[in-house]
C-alpha positions in Angstrom: 126.6 124.9 113.7 128.2 121.5 112.8 129.8 120.9 109.5 129.5 117.7 107.4 131.9 115.9 109.7 129.4 115.8 112.5 126.3 114.5 110.6 123.8 112.7 112.8 122.1 109.8 111.2 118.4 109.4 112.1 114.8 109.1 110.8 111.9 111.5 110.9 110.4 111.8 114.4 107.5 113.6 115.9 107.9 117.3 116.6 108.6 118.3 120.2 107.9 122.1 119.7 104.4 123.5 119.2 103.2 122.7 115.7 103.2 125.7 113.4 100.5 126.4 110.9 102.7 126.6 107.8 99.7 127.7 105.7 100.0 131.0 107.5 103.2 131.6 105.5 101.1 131.5 102.4 98.7 134.1 103.9 101.4 136.5 104.9 101.1 139.8 103.0 104.6 139.6 101.4 103.4 141.4 98.2 102.0 144.4 100.1 104.3 144.8 103.1 103.8 148.6 103.2 107.5 149.1 103.7 110.9 148.8 102.0 114.5 148.0 102.8 116.5 151.0 104.0 119.3 151.0 101.5 117.1 152.7 98.9 114.2 155.0 98.5 110.8 154.6 96.8 108.3 156.8 95.1 104.8 155.7 94.2 103.0 157.7 91.5 99.4 157.4 90.4 99.6 155.6 87.0 97.1 158.0 85.4 98.1 161.4 86.7 101.7 160.7 87.8 101.0 162.5 91.0 102.8 161.3 94.1 100.6 158.7 95.8 103.1 157.5 98.4 106.8 157.7 99.3 109.2 156.0 101.6 109.8 157.7 105.0 113.6 158.1 104.4 113.4 160.9 101.8 114.9 164.3 102.6 112.5 167.1 102.7 111.7 168.4 99.2 113.5 165.5 97.4 110.3 163.7 96.5 109.0 166.3 94.1 112.4 166.5 92.4 112.4 162.7 92.1 108.8 162.7 90.7 109.8 165.3 88.1 112.7 163.0 87.0 110.3 160.1 86.6 107.9 162.1 84.5 110.7 163.3 82.3 111.6 159.7 81.6 107.9 159.0 80.6 107.6 156.2 83.0 103.8 156.3 82.5 104.4 154.5 79.1 105.9 151.4 80.7 103.9 148.2 80.0 101.9 147.0 83.0 103.6 144.0 84.6 106.9 144.3 82.7 110.2 144.0 84.6 111.6 147.2 86.0 113.4 149.4 83.4 116.4 151.7 84.2 115.7 155.4 84.2 119.4 156.3 84.4 121.4 158.1 87.1 120.0 161.2 88.8 121.4 163.6 91.4 119.0 164.3 94.2 120.4 166.8 96.7 124.0 165.8 97.4 123.6 162.2 96.4 123.6 160.3 93.1 121.0 157.5 92.5 120.5 154.8 90.0 116.8 155.0 89.2 114.5 152.3 87.9 110.7 152.0 87.5 108.0 149.5 86.7 104.2 149.9 86.3 101.3 148.1 88.0 97.7 148.4 87.2 97.3 151.4 89.6 100.8 152.8 90.1 104.2 153.6 88.7 106.8 152.3 91.3 110.1 154.2 91.1 113.1 153.0 93.1 116.2 154.9 93.8 119.4 153.3 95.1 122.9 154.9 95.7 124.8 154.9 92.4 128.3 153.4 92.3 131.1 154.5 90.0 130.9 153.3 86.4 133.2 150.3 85.7 133.4 150.9 81.9 134.6 147.9 79.9 135.1 146.0 83.1 131.4 146.2 84.0 130.1 142.9 85.2 127.9 142.4 82.1 130.9 142.5 79.8 132.9 140.2 81.9 130.0 137.8 82.0 129.7 137.6 78.2 133.5 137.4 77.7 134.4 134.8 80.3 131.3 133.0 81.6 129.3 132.4 78.4 132.1 130.5 76.5 132.6 128.2 79.6 128.8 127.6 79.8 128.7 126.6 76.1 131.5 124.1 76.6 130.0 122.4 79.6 128.8 118.9 78.9 126.8 118.0 82.0 124.5 119.5 84.6 127.1 119.1 87.3 129.6 121.1 85.2 127.1 123.8 84.4 126.3 124.1 88.1 129.9 124.4 89.2 130.6 127.1 86.5 127.5 129.0 87.5 128.2 129.2 91.3 131.9 130.1 90.7 130.9 133.0 88.4 128.2 134.1 90.8 130.7 134.2 93.7 133.1 136.2 91.5 130.5 138.7 90.6 129.0 139.2 94.0 131.9 138.5 96.4 129.5 136.7 98.8 131.1 134.2 101.2 129.0 131.2 100.0 127.2 130.6 96.7 125.2 127.4 96.0 122.9 126.2 93.3 120.0 123.9 94.1 117.3 122.3 92.0 113.6 121.7 93.1 112.1 118.3 92.8 108.5 117.4 92.0 107.5 118.0 95.7 109.3 121.4 95.9 112.2 120.2 98.0 115.6 121.8 97.0 118.7 119.7 96.3 122.1 121.4 96.3 124.0 120.5 93.1 127.0 122.7 93.5 128.6 125.2 95.9 131.6 127.4 96.4 132.5 128.9 99.8 135.1 130.7 101.8 136.6 129.3 105.0 134.3 129.6 108.0 131.1 128.8 106.0 129.2 125.6 106.6 129.0 123.3 103.6 125.6 122.2 102.2 127.0 120.1 99.3 124.5 117.3 98.6 122.0 118.6 101.2 118.3 119.1 100.7 116.1 122.0 101.8 112.5 121.3 102.6 109.8 122.8 100.4 108.4 124.6 103.4 111.5 126.9 103.4 110.0 128.7 100.4 106.2 129.2 100.8 104.0 129.0 97.7 103.5 132.7 97.2 107.3 133.3 97.6 107.9 130.8 94.7 105.4 132.8 92.6 107.4 136.0 93.3 110.6 134.2 92.3 109.0 133.7 88.9 107.9 137.3 88.7 111.1 138.9 89.8 114.2 136.9 88.9 116.7 138.6 91.2 116.4 139.2 95.0 118.8 141.0 97.4 118.6 141.4 101.1 121.6 143.5 102.0 121.3 143.3 105.8 119.1 140.8 107.7 119.1 143.2 110.7 117.6 146.1 108.8 114.6 148.0 110.1 111.9 148.4 107.5 111.2 151.9 106.2 107.4 152.4 106.0 105.6 153.9 103.0 103.6 157.1 103.7 100.6 157.9 101.5 99.5 161.3 100.4 95.8 160.4 100.2 93.8 159.1 103.1 91.8 156.8 100.9 95.0 154.8 100.0 96.6 152.6 102.6 100.3 151.7 102.4 99.4 148.0 102.6 97.3 148.3 99.5 100.3 149.1 97.2 101.5 146.1 95.3 105.3 145.8 95.6 105.6 142.3 94.0 108.2 143.4 91.5 110.0 145.9 93.7 113.7 145.2 94.4 113.4 147.3 97.6 110.3 145.4 98.9 110.6 144.6 102.6 110.6 140.9 103.2 108.9 138.7 105.7 110.1 138.9 109.3 110.1 135.1 109.3 112.5 135.0 106.5 114.8 137.5 108.2 114.8 135.3 111.3 115.5 132.3 109.1 118.6 134.1 107.7 119.9 135.0 111.1 119.4 131.5 112.3 121.4 130.3 109.4 124.2 132.8 110.3 123.5 134.8 107.1 123.2 138.6 107.3 123.2 139.2 103.5 121.6 137.1 100.8 121.1 137.3 97.1 119.2 134.8 94.9 118.7 134.3 91.2 115.8 132.4 89.8 116.5 129.6 87.3 113.3 129.4 85.2 113.1 126.6 82.7 110.1 126.2 80.4 108.1 128.6 82.5 108.6 126.9 85.8 110.9 127.6 88.8 113.6 124.9 88.1 115.9 126.1 90.9 117.8 129.0 92.5 121.4 130.3 92.8 121.5 131.4 96.4 124.4 133.5 97.9 125.0 134.1 101.6 127.4 136.3 103.6 128.1 136.6 107.3 128.2 140.4 107.0 125.9 142.9 105.4 126.7 143.3 101.7 125.1 145.6 99.1 125.3 145.1 95.4 125.4 147.6 92.6 122.6 147.6 90.1 125.0 146.7 87.2 126.2 143.7 89.2 122.6 142.6 90.0 121.7 142.9 86.3 124.7 140.7 85.4 123.6 138.1 88.0 120.1 138.2 86.5 121.6 137.6 83.0 123.7 134.8 84.4 120.5 133.1 85.6 118.9 133.5 82.2 121.9 132.2 80.3 122.1 129.2 82.7 118.4 128.5 82.3 118.7 128.5 78.5 121.7 126.1 78.6 119.9 123.8 81.0 116.8 123.9 78.8 118.9 123.2 75.7 120.8 120.3 77.3 117.6 118.9 78.8 115.8 119.1 75.4 118.8 117.4 73.6 118.9 114.6 76.2 115.2 114.2 76.1 115.2 113.9 72.3 118.0 111.3 72.4 116.2 109.3 75.1 112.9 109.5 73.1 114.6 108.3 69.9 116.2 105.4 71.8 112.9 104.3 73.3 111.1 104.8 70.0 113.4 102.4 68.3 112.5 99.7 70.9 108.8 100.6 70.5 109.0 100.1 66.7 110.8 96.8 67.2 108.0 95.6 69.5 105.3 96.8 67.1 107.0 95.2 64.0 107.4 91.8 65.7 103.9 91.8 66.9 102.5 92.8 63.5 104.3 89.9 61.9 102.6 87.5 64.4 99.0 86.8 65.1 98.9 90.2 67.0 97.7 88.6 70.2 98.9 90.8 73.1 100.3 87.8 75.1 103.0 87.6 72.4 104.5 90.7 74.0 105.7 88.5 76.9 107.8 86.6 74.5 110.0 89.7 73.8 111.4 90.1 77.3 114.4 92.4 76.5 112.3 94.7 74.4 109.4 94.8 76.8 111.6 95.7 79.7 113.9 98.0 77.8 111.1 100.2 76.3 110.5 101.8 79.7 113.6 100.5 81.5 111.7 98.3 83.9 112.7 95.3 85.9 109.6 93.3 85.2 106.5 93.4 83.1 103.1 91.7 82.8 100.4 91.4 80.2 96.9 91.1 81.7 94.0 89.9 79.5 91.0 89.7 81.8 91.8 86.9 84.2 95.0 85.7 82.5 98.5 87.0 83.2 101.8 86.6 81.3 104.9 87.8 83.1 108.5 88.6 82.3 111.4 89.7 84.6 110.9 90.4 88.3 107.3 91.0 89.1 104.8 90.5 91.9 102.8 87.3 92.1 100.0 86.6 89.5 97.2 87.1 92.0 98.8 90.4 93.1 99.1 91.6 89.5 95.4 90.7 88.9 94.3 92.7 92.0 96.5 95.7 90.9 95.2 95.6 87.3 91.6 95.6 88.6 92.4 98.7 90.7 94.1 100.5 87.8 91.3 99.5 85.3 88.8 101.0 87.7 90.4 104.4 87.3 89.5 104.5 83.6 92.8 106.1 82.6 94.8 105.4 79.5 98.2 105.6 81.3 98.9 105.3 85.0 102.2 105.7 86.7 103.6 106.0 90.2 107.0 105.7 91.8 105.4 105.2 95.3 102.6 102.7 94.6 102.2 101.6 98.2 101.2 105.1 99.2 98.2 105.0 96.8 97.4 101.2 96.7 97.8 99.7 100.2 98.0 96.1 98.9 101.2 97.0 97.0 103.1 97.5 100.3 103.5 93.7 100.4 105.7 93.7 97.2 107.7 96.9 97.2 110.9 94.9 96.7 109.6 94.1 93.2 106.9 96.6 92.5 107.4 99.9 94.4 106.8 101.7 91.1 104.4 100.8 88.3 103.6 102.1 84.8 100.5 100.7 83.2 98.7 101.2 79.9 95.1 100.2 79.2 94.4 98.7 75.8 90.7 98.5 76.2 88.1 100.4 78.1 85.6 97.5 77.9 87.8 94.5 78.8 90.6 94.3 81.4 93.5 94.4 78.9 96.5 96.0 80.4 100.3 96.0 80.2 102.1 96.8 83.4 105.8 97.5 84.1 107.4 97.2 87.5 110.4 98.8 89.2 111.8 97.7 92.6 112.2 99.8 95.7 115.3 102.0 95.9 116.1 103.1 99.5 117.0 106.8 99.2 119.3 108.5 101.7 118.5 112.2 101.9 120.7 114.6 103.9 118.7 117.7 105.0 119.9 121.0 106.1 118.2 120.7 109.4 115.4 118.4 110.4 112.5 118.9 107.8 109.8 118.2 110.4 111.1 121.2 112.3 110.9 123.6 109.4 108.9 125.9 111.5 107.6 126.2 115.1 105.0 128.4 116.7 105.5 130.4 119.9 102.9 130.7 122.6 101.5 133.9 120.9 100.9 132.0 117.6 103.8 133.7 115.8 105.7 131.4 113.4 109.5 131.0 113.9 111.8 129.2 111.4 113.9 126.3 112.6 117.0 127.1 114.6 119.3 124.4 113.4 120.7 123.7 109.9 122.8 120.8 111.1 123.0 117.8 108.7 120.1 115.5 109.3 119.9 112.2 107.4 116.6 110.5 106.5 116.2 107.1 104.8 113.2 107.1 102.5 111.6 103.7 101.6 108.8 102.5 99.4 109.9 104.4 96.3 111.3 103.3 93.0 113.2 105.3 90.4 110.7 107.8 88.9 109.4 107.3 85.4 110.8 109.9 83.0 108.7 111.9 80.5 110.4 110.0 77.7 109.4 106.7 79.3 105.8 107.8 79.8 105.8 109.0 76.2 107.1 105.6 75.0 104.4 103.8 76.9 101.7 106.0 75.5 103.1 105.6 72.0 103.2 101.8 72.4 99.6 101.9 73.6 98.4 103.7 70.5 100.4 101.4 68.2 99.0 98.3 69.9 95.4 99.6 69.6 96.1 100.2 65.9 97.4 96.7 65.4 94.5 95.1 67.4 91.9 97.2 65.5 93.5 96.4 62.1 93.6 92.7 63.0 90.0 92.9 64.2 89.0 94.4 60.8 90.8 91.7 59.0 89.1 89.0 61.1 85.7 90.7 60.5 86.4 90.7 56.7 87.3 87.0 56.9 84.2 86.2 59.0 82.0 88.0 56.5 83.6 86.1 53.6 83.3 82.8 55.6 79.6 83.6 56.3 79.0 84.2 52.6 80.8 80.9 51.6 78.9 79.0 54.3 75.6 80.3 53.0 76.5 79.2 49.5 77.6 75.8 50.8 74.4 75.4 52.7 72.4 76.4 49.7 74.5 74.0 47.6 74.1 71.1 50.0 70.4 71.7 50.3 70.0 71.7 46.6 72.2 68.7 46.0 70.6 66.6 48.8 67.1 67.6 47.7 67.7 66.8 44.1 69.4 63.4 44.9 66.5 62.1 46.9 64.4 61.2 43.9 67.2 59.4 41.9 68.0 57.3 45.0 64.4 56.3 45.4 64.2 55.4 41.7 67.3 53.2 42.0 65.8 51.4 45.0 62.5 51.0 43.2 63.9 49.6 40.0 66.1 47.2 42.0 62.9 45.9 43.7 61.2 45.5 40.2 64.2 43.6 38.8 64.4 41.3 41.9 60.7 40.4 41.5 61.5 39.0 38.0 62.0 35.3 37.7 64.9 33.4 36.3 67.6 35.5 38.1 70.8 33.7 39.1 72.0 33.7 42.7 74.9 35.9 41.7 72.5 38.5 40.1 70.4 38.5 43.2 73.5 39.1 45.3 74.6 42.0 43.1 71.1 43.5 43.2 71.1 43.1 47.0 74.3 45.1 47.3 72.8 47.8 45.0 69.7 48.0 47.2 71.8 48.4 50.4 74.0 51.0 48.8 71.0 53.0 47.5 69.3 52.8 50.8 72.4 54.1 52.6 72.8 56.8 50.0 69.2 57.8 50.6 69.8 58.0 54.4 72.9 60.1 53.8 71.0 62.5 51.5 68.3 62.8 54.1 70.9 63.5 56.8 72.5 66.2 54.6 69.2 67.8 54.0 68.5 67.9 57.7 71.9 69.3 58.4 71.4 72.1 55.9 68.0 72.9 57.3 69.6 73.3 60.8 71.5 76.3 59.6 68.7 77.9 57.7 65.6 77.4 59.9 64.8 80.3 62.3 64.9 79.7 66.0 61.8 80.2 68.1 62.8 80.0 71.7 60.5 79.2 74.5 60.7 77.3 77.9 61.0 73.6 77.2 60.1 70.9 79.7 63.1 68.7 79.2 61.9 66.1 81.7 58.9 65.4 79.5 61.0 65.6 76.3 63.5 63.0 77.6 60.8 60.7 78.9 59.0 60.6 75.5 62.3 59.9 73.7 63.3 57.2 76.1 60.0 55.4 75.5 60.2 55.8 71.8 63.9 54.7 71.4 63.5 51.7 73.8 60.8 50.0 71.7 63.1 48.8 69.0 65.8 47.5 71.3 66.0 43.8 72.0 69.0 43.7 74.4 69.0 44.6 78.1 68.8 48.4 78.5 68.9 50.4 81.8 67.9 54.1 81.9 68.8 56.4 84.8 67.2 59.9 84.4 67.4 62.7 86.9 64.0 63.3 88.3 64.3 67.1 87.9 66.0 68.1 84.7 66.3 71.9 84.1 63.8 73.7 81.9 65.7 75.1 78.9 65.1 78.2 76.8 65.3 76.8 73.3 63.5 75.9 70.1 61.6 72.9 71.1 61.8 71.0 67.7 65.6 71.6 67.3 66.2 70.7 70.9 64.3 67.4 70.4 66.6 66.6 67.4 69.7 67.3 69.4 68.6 65.2 72.4 67.4 62.4 70.1 70.8 62.2 68.5 72.6 62.0 71.8 70.3 59.3 73.2 70.4 57.3 69.9 74.2 57.4 69.9 74.3 56.3 73.6 72.1 53.3 72.7 74.0 52.4 69.5 77.5 52.4 71.0 76.3 50.5 74.1 74.9 47.6 72.3 76.5 44.3 73.4 76.8 45.5 77.0 74.9 43.4 79.6 73.2 45.6 80.4 73.5 48.8 78.4 73.5 51.5 81.0 72.5 55.1 80.0 72.4 58.1 82.4 70.7 61.4 81.6 71.5 64.2 84.1 70.9 68.0 84.3 73.7 70.5 84.2 73.4 73.9 86.0 76.3 76.4 85.9 76.7 80.2 86.3 76.7 80.6 82.5 73.6 78.4 81.7 71.8 75.1 81.9 71.9 71.9 79.9 71.9 68.1 79.7 74.5 65.4 79.8 74.1 61.8 78.5 76.5 59.1 79.7 76.8 55.5 78.5 78.9 52.5 79.3 79.7 51.7 75.6 82.8 51.4 73.6 84.0 55.0 74.3 86.8 56.6 72.2 90.3 58.1 72.6 90.2 61.8 73.9 92.7 62.9 71.3 90.0 62.5 68.7 87.3 64.4 70.7 87.5 67.5 68.5 86.7 65.5 65.3 83.4 64.0 66.7 81.3 67.0 66.0 82.4 67.4 62.4 80.4 66.3 59.3 81.0 62.7 58.3 83.5 62.2 61.1 83.4 58.6 62.5 85.7 56.9 65.0 84.4 53.4 64.3 83.9 51.4 61.2 80.5 51.6 59.5 80.3 47.8 59.6 80.4 47.9 63.4 77.9 50.7 64.0 75.3 52.1 61.5 75.0 55.8 60.8 75.9 58.6 58.5 78.3 60.6 60.7 76.2 63.7 60.7 74.2 63.2 64.0 76.8 64.9 66.3 77.4 67.6 63.7 73.7 68.4 63.9 73.9 68.5 67.7 76.8 71.0 67.6 75.1 73.2 65.0 71.8 73.3 67.0 73.5 74.1 70.3 75.8 76.8 68.8 72.8 78.5 67.0 71.4 78.8 70.5 74.6 80.4 71.7 75.6 77.4 73.8 78.5 74.9 73.9 79.0 71.2 73.5 81.5 68.8 75.0 82.5 65.1 75.0 84.7 63.0 77.2 85.4 59.2 77.2 87.7 56.3 77.9 88.2 53.5 75.5 85.8 50.6 76.3 84.7 52.4 79.5 81.9 54.5 78.0 81.4 58.1 76.9 79.7 61.3 78.0 78.2 64.0 75.7 76.7 67.2 77.0 75.6 70.7 76.1 74.9 74.0 77.8 72.4 76.7 76.7 72.1 80.3 77.9 69.2 81.2 80.1 66.3 83.3 79.0 67.6 86.5 80.7 70.9 86.2 78.9 69.3 86.3 75.4 68.4 89.5 73.6 66.9 90.2 70.1 69.4 91.2 67.5 68.9 93.9 64.8 66.7 91.5 62.8 64.4 90.7 65.7 66.0 87.3 66.2 67.3 86.4 69.6 71.0 86.2 70.4 73.2 86.0 73.5 73.4 89.1 75.7 
């Protein structure tokens, strides 16, 4: 068997031997083998009557009754079901002394007897463990140091030729963290053992029984013999038995590895099998019960220290990441709380989960920081993640689950994403690049087992170092990082909801103020109409008088013009206020007929040359007919007014059809305007030209905007100075409008 100096470097390849059904290992009856290892003896008593139900075939004649009497004297029937085996003390059976222990299953009391060794007094392994090992363990500052101390102590206790400690990863593969060995033993430092080396049910037994000894891999199993024909030996549960005979496949595995004796201690952290301390020897090697108990205690002490160190490190990591989370939340809360602001805090965004890149996705928009995939790739990925409907998604091998991600593993082999909304596609994603991992296996993992022609499974023959390069993976996301992301998600949702409540309160207040302003403008404009008419009337009466000077007539003429304009302004204000108060009664409107009638009406009073170009098929609009007529009239009137002086004035009316609705557009060749003032056009009393040049009150386009928005539509304007202007609007279709809680229609 080659040592580390002869490592081959290769990749996984297809198996050349017949493929083994490794699930058969999980079906092997290792809990009920019906036999034990020969270095001890077993007695199986009925749990209710304490009568002998079965015994191992290596008892001397007459010894079983003596052993059963000893078990009854120790009241083994009172043992808790499923509890670890308890010592019954030392007993002489015939010419031999035995260390006895027992545990209870649902049906039986299992008593085990092993040759007793001389007492070691104050030098017993358990005392040495507490006096020497425990202080070292408490001083250790890292997992590597803990591992080295543990394997050194384990070798000292057992005397085995090689002791190593390995940890299981998320997929069940074991990684050797520390080892100590005698000359002549192969080194497995830094090696990995495939998960298939330990079948699922064997892992379950490692949790149930924390110490395991196979004193001689060449042993011949000793069968159990039952005293009742109704009970078969293979029906007796030996899961917690130290003497339980092990799988023939495992014994062959040991021999292939050059190991004739093995001992293992389970390292159980937070209820799961974290790892094993495994000892091997080229020759058979028994262990006394006190030594085995010391080894079991060693595993428990080590597990407690690992758990403590892990908890302390996790708390420190979580505190560090929480500080970054709080900084992000504080800075966002001080802004307008829009999620895209997160992209402005690059160091915080990347540091909170220790990522190389991040992206904020709000529906079809993307804001990126750091090293990320392309925008289109991020949108595609966000769509896939959003479709899962999960709050937090993470993977360190994204390409294995989302095929499109294989194109950008260099920047996004791993992803962590949080969804801020279940309605909209609002996500935050973090990316990690690919890290090519080099794994040295103890033997080729694809040859973990083979099958012979008779279907029997055989373990691999070689444990020579075999190197594999694993691609497509990033550094995994830690529990602390996942917790930080989930905590940030909750905080962001809180901020967004709080800001939404604030906006809703502002909107409610604005609605109330707007209603008051509408009522005020309606009242004022209504009440001002009569005084304006009176002023105009009295001016006319005064003008009709004789003996007025030219100056007086000129003054009165100015008064008449001002009162007339004021009356028009009041009428426009009244119309504007009515637009916001009148109910909308939508129906299908024939816009071709509507435009045709307005063109005829508006053309009558015009003296200059005027050309109309109207699309022959304008879209039918779902709108209030009267309000729509007001809006179109305003647009056409404006086009005529601002095109006067052109020879000829040219006005085009065309239909607009889009995915979101239908509408009209009116284009003229008039004076136009500068686009930087386009937003002001639809405000009340907003004019871009002097009143002396073009008549009007400045409310017409405001009326258009209000009418269109009340229908749930949108307006726009575009122009060039002295090259004409285009005004248009878009309304939702009938199928996109639903009644609100008051029975009035609104957009779906």
